[in-house]
N, C-alpha and C positions, 0 to 999 in steps of 0.2 A: 686835117682831120676835125671834124665838128666837134665843138666841145659839149659834154655829157653835162644836161642840165636836169635829166630825172634818172632818180636811180630806182629800179625796182627792185624789191625786196620779196623773194619767194617764200623765204625761211629765214627768219631772224629771231632778235632777242622779244620782240613784242608782237609776232606773227607777221602776216605778208603786208607790205603797204609800200606807196611810191613817195619818195620824198625829193627835194629841191637841190639839198647840198649834199656834198660829200661829207661834212662833219655830222651832219643828221645821219647818213647811211652807216658811217663808222662807228657811231654809237649803239647800233643796231646788230652788226654782223663782226665787229672785232673781237675776238676772244669767243666767240659764239660757235662751238661745234656744229660742223654740219650747214653752214650758214650758204645760202644760195641766191645771189643778185647779180644783178648788172646794170651799167651806165647807159643810157640812150640820150640822144638828141631831141628826140620827139615824146611826147607824153604817149601817143597811141603805140608806139613800140612798146614801149614799158608796160603799158595795160596787157599788151597781146604777150608778151613776154611772162605774166604772172598767170595768163589764160592756160598756158601749155604747162603749167604747173598744176593746174585744176585749183587755182586761188584766184582772188580779186579784190580789189583795194581801191579806196577814192585817193587822189592825191591829198598828201598831207603838206599844206603851205606853211613855211616859214612865218615866224612872226612879222607882221606888217606887210604880208602879201596877200593880196585878195585872191581868194579861192575861187577857181573858174571850173573847177571839174564838173560841177552840177551843169554847167553851159556845153559840156563836151560829152555827151552820152553815148553816142556812136562811134569813137574814134578807133577803138579796138577793132569794131567790127570792118570799118572802113580800111584799116591798115590790114588786115586779113586779106580782105578782098583784092587789095592792090597787089599784095605780094604773096599771096597763096599760103599763108600762115605757116610758112618755113620759120624754123627755129636756128637762131645763130647759136654757135657754139658759145659757154661762156667765157669770157676774156680775161677778167679782172683778175690780177697775179694774188688777190688776198683772198679768193673765194676758196673755201674749206669743204672738204667732202669728208662723211663718215668713211672709215675704212671699210673694205669689202670683207663678209666672214666666209670663212672657207666653205664651199660647197658641200652639202650634206644629202646623203641618200635617202631622201622624206619626200612625201606629197609637196608639190608646190602648187598654190592657187594664184591665178591672175584675175583681175577685174577691171571694167571699166564701164563707166555711164556716158551717156551724150545725150544732148538736147539739142534740137534746133530752134534757137531762140532761148534767151534765158529771163522769164520762164517760157517754155515751149514743150512741142512733143518730144518725149523723153524715151530712150531705151535703156537696157541694163544689160550687162553680159559678163559671164564668168567662165573658167576653165580650169580644171584640177588635174594636173600630170601626176605620174606616178613617183616621178623624181627629177631632180636637176638634169638629168640629160634631156628631157622634154620629149622624149619619144613615143612614149604612151599617154593617151589622156584617159585619165579616169572618169571624168564627168565634165559635161559643157551644158551652159544653160543659158536662155536669153529671155528676157520680158519685156513686153510692150508697157509702157507706164502713161501713155496718154500725158495731159499737160502736168509739167514740173520743173524744177529748177535743175540746173547741171549738177549742183552739189548733193541734190535729192536721188538723182539719178546714179551719182557715184557710190551713194550711201545704200543704195538697194542693189546695187552689184556686189558690192563687198558682202551685204546680208544672205545675197543668194548662195555666193560661194561658202559662207561661212556655215550655213545652214546644209547644204550638200556635204561639207565635210563632216559635219556632226553627224548626220544621218549615215555617214559611212563607219562612223566608230572611229575617226581621225583624231588624235590627241596631239601628234607631233607634225606642225603644218608650215610652210613657208608662206607668208602671203605678201605678194606683189601687185602695185598699183602706181598710175601716174598722178593721182589725187592727193597732192601734199596735204590737202585740208583734212581728207580722211584718215591717211596715215599719222600724221600728228595728233589729230583728237584722239584717236584710237589709242594711242599709246600715252596718252594723258599729257603731251607735251602743251598741247593748245586748248584753250577752253573752247565750250559750245556754247556760243552766244546767239546764233540764230532758232529761235523756237522752234520751227518746221524740221530742223534737224535732231533736237532733243530726243524724241521718241525713237528715231533712227539709231541712235549714237546709244542709247540704253539697251537696246535688242543687240547691237553689236558687243556690247559689253557681257549681255548675259552669254551669249556664244562663244565668245573668248575664254570667258572663266571655264568651259567644258575644255579647254585645250590647253593643258598647262605647257606643252612645247611649243606654242604658236609663237613665230615673229614676224614683225612687220618690216618690210623696205620700200622705199619710192624707188621707181625706176622711170626713166625716160618714156616717152611716147611710142618711139620706134621699137621698144622692145615690150610693147604690149599690145601688138597688132591682133592678135587672135582674139581677146577679150573686148577690143574696140571692134573687131569685125562681128562679133555676136550682139553688140549693142547695136550697131547700126542695121544689121540683119532685122532684129525685133523693130525696129524703125520702119524700114523700108516695107515689111510684111505686114507690120502693126499687127503682129502675134507674139505669141509666148510658148514656150516649150517647158516651162516649170513654173 
């Protein structure tokens, strides 16, 4: 078995990052509730793992090691092209996951953003179901964004769904998305450092305040196919319905 040299941390004590040693990784994930991480033998695989969770990070070199991440800007893209972007299941025994909450009979919103290039052409999509049974859709929307970053597309999708819920007078809403960055920033777990995301985050906070019964949950991409399809519909058609 190949020795793991790169540890990708999608959710850890200090946010997303890639480190070279288990010692550094354990400092970020041990005792941290909801930690999501995995070890890889290739840097490109580690970068792609983070992208699957809607986050990205540069390699954090250990003291005394040369930082070569700036010399390899397209590794993740190359790995996706070679392997088809499939995500392996998390295998580390120390991975922690937040316990599932019991299903409630309340509206559920899924959101997703997509960009072809980062930055590149972007689209956003969201869908609201009447309940956890997912049998009936209350609303669905998509918007073509032009050039944007992936995180801007994710935030816009988040805002589309929140605004639709607010317009419908919904105050008790379950929100699901595969962008760990949006979920953790919306809950206040992560700070918003990117200036381009700050106004989007502020708008989201204003809408969230109108929904006292709102909850947020990160879901894997395979559970977010409808919103993903709407985002790509916006991209393919270069059109919007909201």
